[in-house]
PAKE-165383 format. One line per 8 residues: number of its first residue (from 1); for each residue x, y, z of N, C-alpha, C. Coordinates in Angstrom, 2 decimals, always signed. Example, Ala and Ser with C-alpha at 12.3 -4.5 7.8 and 13.67 -1.06 7.14 Angstrom:
# residues 2
1	+13.19 -5.69 +7.80 +12.30 -4.50 +7.80 +13.20 -3.30 +7.80 | +12.85 -2.25 +7.08 +13.67 -1.06 +7.14 +12.90 +0.03 +7.87
***
This chain:
# residues 88
1	+5.23 +34.70 +60.03 +6.54 +35.02 +60.57 +7.61 +34.63 +59.55 | +8.57 +35.49 +59.33 +9.67 +35.23 +58.41 +10.86 +34.67 +59.15 | +11.63 +33.86 +58.46 +12.82 +33.25 +59.03 +14.01 +33.69 +58.17 | +14.97 +34.37 +58.78 +16.14 +34.86 +58.04 +17.37 +34.09 +58.52 | +17.91 +33.20 +57.68 +19.07 +32.41 +58.10 +20.32 +33.28 +58.21 | +21.20 +32.91 +59.11 +22.44 +33.64 +59.33 +23.59 +32.98 +58.57 | +24.58 +33.78 +58.23 +25.80 +33.26 +57.61 +25.56 +32.54 +56.30 | +26.09 +31.30 +56.22 +26.01 +30.52 +54.98 +24.93 +29.45 +55.07
9	+23.83 +29.77 +55.73 +22.75 +28.80 +55.89 +21.58 +29.13 +54.95 | +20.80 +28.09 +54.65 +19.60 +28.25 +53.84 +18.41 +27.62 +54.56 | +17.23 +28.15 +54.32 +15.99 +27.58 +54.85 +15.29 +26.91 +53.69 | +14.91 +25.63 +53.89 +14.25 +24.88 +52.83 +12.96 +24.27 +53.34 | +12.09 +23.96 +52.41 +10.87 +23.23 +52.71 +10.90 +21.97 +51.85 | +10.88 +20.82 +52.53 +10.95 +19.55 +51.82 +9.72 +19.36 +50.95 | +9.96 +18.80 +49.77 +8.86 +18.46 +48.87 +8.30 +17.12 +49.30 | +7.02 +16.92 +49.10 +6.34 +15.70 +49.56 +6.88 +14.47 +48.86
17	+6.96 +13.36 +49.63 +7.38 +12.07 +49.07 +6.20 +11.44 +48.36 | +6.50 +10.54 +47.45 +5.45 +9.83 +46.72 +4.61 +9.01 +47.67 | +3.32 +9.01 +47.47 +2.42 +8.23 +48.31 +2.04 +6.91 +47.67 | +2.41 +6.72 +46.41 +2.11 +5.48 +45.70 +3.37 +4.93 +45.05 | +3.43 +3.60 +44.95 +4.51 +2.99 +44.20 +4.16 +3.05 +42.72 | +5.07 +2.65 +41.85 +4.81 +2.67 +40.41 +3.68 +1.72 +40.05 | +3.50 +0.66 +40.84 +2.43 -0.30 +40.56 +1.09 +0.12 +41.16 | +1.06 +1.27 +41.85 -0.20 +1.80 +42.36 -0.50 +1.49 +43.80
25	+0.43 +0.88 +44.54 +0.21 +0.55 +45.95 +0.38 +1.83 +46.77 | -0.61 +2.15 +47.61 -0.55 +3.33 +48.46 +0.31 +3.03 +49.69 | +1.28 +3.90 +49.97 +2.18 +3.70 +51.09 +1.72 +4.48 +52.32 | +1.76 +3.87 +53.51 +1.49 +4.64 +54.72 +2.65 +5.59 +55.00 | +2.42 +6.63 +55.78 +3.45 +7.64 +56.01 +4.71 +7.05 +56.65 | +4.57 +5.99 +57.44 +5.74 +5.39 +58.08 +6.63 +4.65 +57.08 | +6.09 +4.25 +55.94 +6.85 +3.50 +54.94 +7.48 +4.39 +53.89 | +7.08 +5.66 +53.84 +7.61 +6.57 +52.82 +9.04 +6.96 +53.17
33	+9.86 +7.08 +52.13 +11.21 +7.58 +52.32 +11.16 +9.07 +52.56 | +12.06 +9.56 +53.41 +12.13 +11.01 +53.63 +12.62 +11.66 +52.34 | +11.96 +12.73 +51.92 +12.40 +13.38 +50.67 +13.75 +14.05 +50.85 | +14.54 +14.06 +49.79 +15.82 +14.74 +49.80 +15.80 +15.90 +48.82 | +14.62 +16.24 +48.33 +14.47 +17.37 +47.42 +13.63 +18.41 +48.13 | +14.01 +19.67 +47.95 +13.31 +20.75 +48.66 +13.35 +22.03 +47.85 | +12.54 +22.99 +48.29 +12.53 +24.31 +47.69 +13.18 +25.28 +48.67 | +14.05 +26.14 +48.17 +14.74 +27.13 +49.00 +13.79 +28.28 +49.29
41	+13.61 +28.59 +50.59 +12.73 +29.68 +51.00 +13.49 +30.94 +51.39 | +14.74 +30.78 +51.88 +15.55 +31.93 +52.28 +17.02 +31.55 +52.26 | +17.88 +32.53 +52.02 +19.33 +32.29 +52.02 +20.02 +33.31 +52.93 | +21.12 +32.90 +53.54 +21.89 +33.76 +54.43 +22.67 +34.82 +53.66 | +23.10 +35.84 +54.38 +23.78 +36.99 +53.76 +25.15 +36.64 +53.19 | +25.80 +35.60 +53.69 +27.14 +35.24 +53.20 +27.11 +34.45 +51.90 | +25.93 +34.08 +51.42 +25.82 +33.30 +50.20 +25.75 +34.26 +49.01 | +26.62 +34.03 +48.03 +26.65 +34.87 +46.84 +25.40 +34.62 +46.01
49	+24.95 +35.65 +45.32 +23.71 +35.58 +44.54 +23.72 +34.50 +43.47 | +24.89 +34.18 +42.90 +24.92 +33.20 +41.82 +25.01 +31.76 +42.31 | +25.20 +31.54 +43.63 +25.32 +30.18 +44.15 +23.97 +29.49 +44.25 | +23.06 +30.11 +44.96 +21.75 +29.53 +45.21 +20.80 +30.67 +45.54 | +19.55 +30.56 +45.12 +18.61 +31.66 +45.38 +17.25 +31.11 +45.78 | +16.43 +31.98 +46.33 +15.08 +31.62 +46.76 +14.31 +31.10 +45.55 | +13.61 +30.00 +45.75 +12.83 +29.39 +44.69 +13.52 +28.23 +44.01 | +14.84 +28.09 +44.19 +15.55 +26.96 +43.60 +15.07 +25.65 +44.22
57	+15.04 +24.61 +43.41 +14.78 +23.27 +43.91 +16.14 +22.60 +44.08 | +16.39 +22.03 +45.25 +17.70 +21.48 +45.56 +17.59 +20.05 +46.09 | +18.70 +19.35 +45.99 +18.86 +18.04 +46.60 +19.88 +18.22 +47.71 | +19.60 +17.66 +48.89 +20.47 +17.86 +50.03 +20.82 +16.53 +50.68 | +21.83 +16.53 +51.54 +22.26 +15.32 +52.24 +21.13 +14.75 +53.07 | +21.08 +13.43 +53.17 +19.97 +12.72 +53.79 +19.69 +13.15 +55.24 | +20.71 +13.27 +56.05 +20.51 +13.60 +57.46 +20.99 +15.01 +57.79 | +20.92 +15.90 +56.84 +21.44 +17.25 +56.99 +20.44 +18.17 +57.68
65	+20.98 +19.20 +58.31 +20.17 +20.31 +58.80 +19.48 +20.09 +60.13 | +18.78 +21.13 +60.52 +17.98 +21.16 +61.74 +16.55 +21.44 +61.36 | +15.67 +20.54 +61.77 +14.25 +20.71 +61.45 +13.59 +21.60 +62.49 | +12.77 +22.54 +62.02 +12.02 +23.44 +62.89 +10.58 +23.50 +62.42 | +9.68 +23.77 +63.35 +8.28 +23.95 +62.99 +7.91 +25.39 +63.29 | +7.43 +26.10 +62.26 +7.13 +27.51 +62.39 +5.79 +27.77 +61.73 | +4.83 +28.27 +62.49 +3.48 +28.53 +61.98 +2.89 +27.29 +61.31 | +2.99 +26.15 +61.99 +2.46 +24.86 +61.50 +3.09 +24.42 +60.19
73	+4.27 +24.89 +59.90 +4.98 +24.52 +58.69 +6.34 +23.93 +59.10 | +6.67 +22.76 +58.55 +7.94 +22.12 +58.88 +9.01 +22.58 +57.90 | +10.05 +23.20 +58.44 +11.15 +23.73 +57.64 +12.45 +23.11 +58.11 | +13.48 +23.22 +57.29 +14.81 +22.73 +57.64 +15.81 +23.84 +57.39 | +16.72 +24.04 +58.34 +17.80 +25.01 +58.18 +19.08 +24.21 +58.03 | +19.81 +24.47 +56.94 +21.06 +23.73 +56.75 +22.13 +24.63 +56.17 | +23.37 +24.17 +56.29 +24.49 +24.91 +55.74 +24.55 +24.71 +54.23 | +25.10 +25.69 +53.55 +25.21 +25.63 +52.10 +25.94 +24.38 +51.63
81	+26.98 +23.95 +52.37 +27.74 +22.77 +51.92 +26.97 +21.46 +52.07 | +25.80 +21.49 +52.71 +24.95 +20.30 +52.80 +24.00 +20.19 +51.60 | +23.96 +21.25 +50.79 +23.18 +21.21 +49.54 +24.08 +20.57 +48.49 | +23.58 +19.49 +47.88 +24.40 +18.72 +46.94 +24.25 +19.17 +45.51 | +23.04 +19.61 +45.13 +22.80 +19.99 +43.73 +21.57 +20.87 +43.62 | +21.53 +21.64 +42.54 +20.34 +22.42 +42.19 +19.68 +21.71 +41.02 | +18.38 +21.48 +41.13 +17.63 +20.80 +40.08 +17.19 +21.85 +39.06 | +17.56 +21.65 +37.81 +17.19 +22.61 +36.76 +16.18 +22.03 +35.81
***
């Protein structure tokens, strides 16, 4: 199933958080920080092509967006102004 965001919204999929510390200690899922980096899966029609596009890796606000589960996949829908930076 495809998800098409409306207006100035984007659909992202969070990238996995690190499971180990630098010293090699494995972290349980409850101790991991929520990732703030994600890959853009879809963009709304009001977003200009040069602003952000599908496939971009972005950093977003910590508590931004609405989380949805679609076809056993956890996605987040957020407004463009909640995206802080594009990782190049």
